[in-house]
C-alpha positions in Angstrom: 157.7 -64.9 -26.6 160.7 -66.9 -25.6 162.3 -69.5 -27.9 161.1 -72.2 -25.4 157.5 -71.0 -25.7 157.8 -71.0 -29.5 159.0 -74.6 -29.5 156.3 -75.6 -27.0 153.6 -74.0 -29.2 155.1 -75.6 -32.3 155.1 -79.0 -30.5 151.4 -78.5 -29.6 150.5 -77.7 -33.2 152.4 -80.7 -34.5 150.8 -83.0 -31.9 147.4 -81.8 -33.1 148.4 -82.5 -36.7 149.3 -86.1 -35.7 145.9 -86.5 -33.9 144.0 -85.0 -36.8 145.6 -87.4 -39.3 144.9 -90.4 -37.0 141.2 -89.2 -36.7 140.9 -88.7 -40.4 142.4 -92.1 -41.2 140.1 -93.7 -38.6 137.1 -92.3 -40.2 137.9 -93.2 -43.8 140.0 -96.4 -43.5 140.8 -97.9 -40.1 137.6 -97.8 -38.1 136.7 -101.4 -38.9 140.2 -102.8 -38.2 140.1 -104.5 -34.8 142.4 -103.0 -32.2 144.1 -100.7 -34.6 140.9 -98.6 -35.0 140.6 -98.1 -31.3 144.3 -97.2 -31.1 143.8 -94.5 -33.8 141.0 -93.0 -31.7 143.1 -93.1 -28.6 145.9 -91.4 -30.5 143.6 -88.6 -31.6 142.1 -88.1 -28.1 145.6 -88.3 -26.5 146.9 -85.7 -29.0 144.1 -83.3 -28.0 144.7 -83.7 -24.3 148.5 -83.3 -24.8 148.2 -80.2 -27.0 145.9 -78.6 -24.3 148.5 -79.5 -21.7 151.2 -77.8 -23.7 149.3 -74.5 -24.0 148.2 -74.5 -20.4 150.1 -74.9 -17.1 150.9 -78.6 -17.4 153.8 -78.0 -19.8 156.4 -80.5 -18.6 154.0 -83.4 -18.5 152.6 -82.3 -21.9 156.0 -82.3 -23.5 156.9 -85.7 -22.1 153.5 -87.0 -23.2 153.9 -85.6 -26.7 157.3 -87.1 -27.1 156.0 -90.5 -25.9 152.9 -90.4 -28.1 154.9 -89.4 -31.2 157.6 -92.0 -30.6 155.0 -94.7 -30.0 153.3 -93.8 -33.2 156.5 -93.9 -35.2 157.5 -97.3 -33.7 153.9 -98.6 -34.4 154.0 -97.7 -38.1 157.5 -99.3 -38.4 156.1 -102.5 -36.9 153.0 -102.3 -39.1 155.1 -102.1 -42.2 156.8 -105.4 -41.4 155.4 -108.7 -42.7 154.1 -109.7 -39.2 152.3 -106.3 -38.8 150.9 -104.8 -35.6 148.0 -106.7 -34.0 147.8 -108.6 -37.4 147.5 -105.3 -39.3 150.0 -104.7 -42.0 150.3 -101.2 -43.5 150.4 -102.1 -47.2 152.2 -99.0 -48.6 153.7 -95.8 -47.4 150.6 -93.8 -48.2 150.6 -89.9 -48.1 148.7 -89.7 -44.7 151.2 -92.2 -43.2 154.2 -90.2 -44.5 152.7 -86.9 -43.3 152.0 -88.4 -39.9 155.6 -89.7 -39.5 157.0 -86.3 -40.6 154.7 -84.5 -38.0 155.6 -87.1 -35.3 159.4 -86.7 -35.8 159.0 -82.9 -36.0 157.0 -83.0 -32.7 159.7 -85.1 -31.0 162.4 -82.7 -32.1 160.4 -79.5 -31.1 159.5 -80.9 -27.7 163.0 -82.2 -26.9 164.3 -78.8 -27.9 161.6 -77.2 -25.7 162.7 -79.2 -22.7 166.4 -78.3 -23.3 165.5 -74.6 -23.7 163.3 -74.8 -20.6 166.1 -76.3 -18.6 168.5 -73.5 -19.8 166.0 -70.9 -18.8 165.6 -72.3 -15.4 169.3 -71.9 -14.8 169.3 -68.2 -15.7 168.7 -65.5 -13.1 165.5 -63.7 -13.6 165.8 -60.1 -14.5 163.7 -57.7 -12.5 162.0 -54.8 -14.2 163.2 -51.4 -13.2 160.8 -49.1 -11.5 160.6 -45.6 -13.0 160.0 -42.6 -10.8 
């Protein structure tokens, strides 16, 4: 397995972690919050689709989607922690699931950006051909 593949798989796992946290938080806390509840469900669904893309043939789009999903989630929590909140929802404290989600989101961004860089470097290398033994 190449380093690019390892980074891609790590990104997929981290995106799934982000989606799982959002789904869990939806179920136990956020489901009745207007707009935010629906956004948590969309995050979880998007994470599942993006992770599937990363482990199948739609890798580039999956990596870009994962970076955008994670960055959007980080920006959203930063806005929700302000006094005005996000869609009138204010995250009252830096709870453990919020902290874990932010860590997974930042790690996913780093892994997927590194994957894109490694992928680009691999594209520039000449492909080695296996020798044929007689």
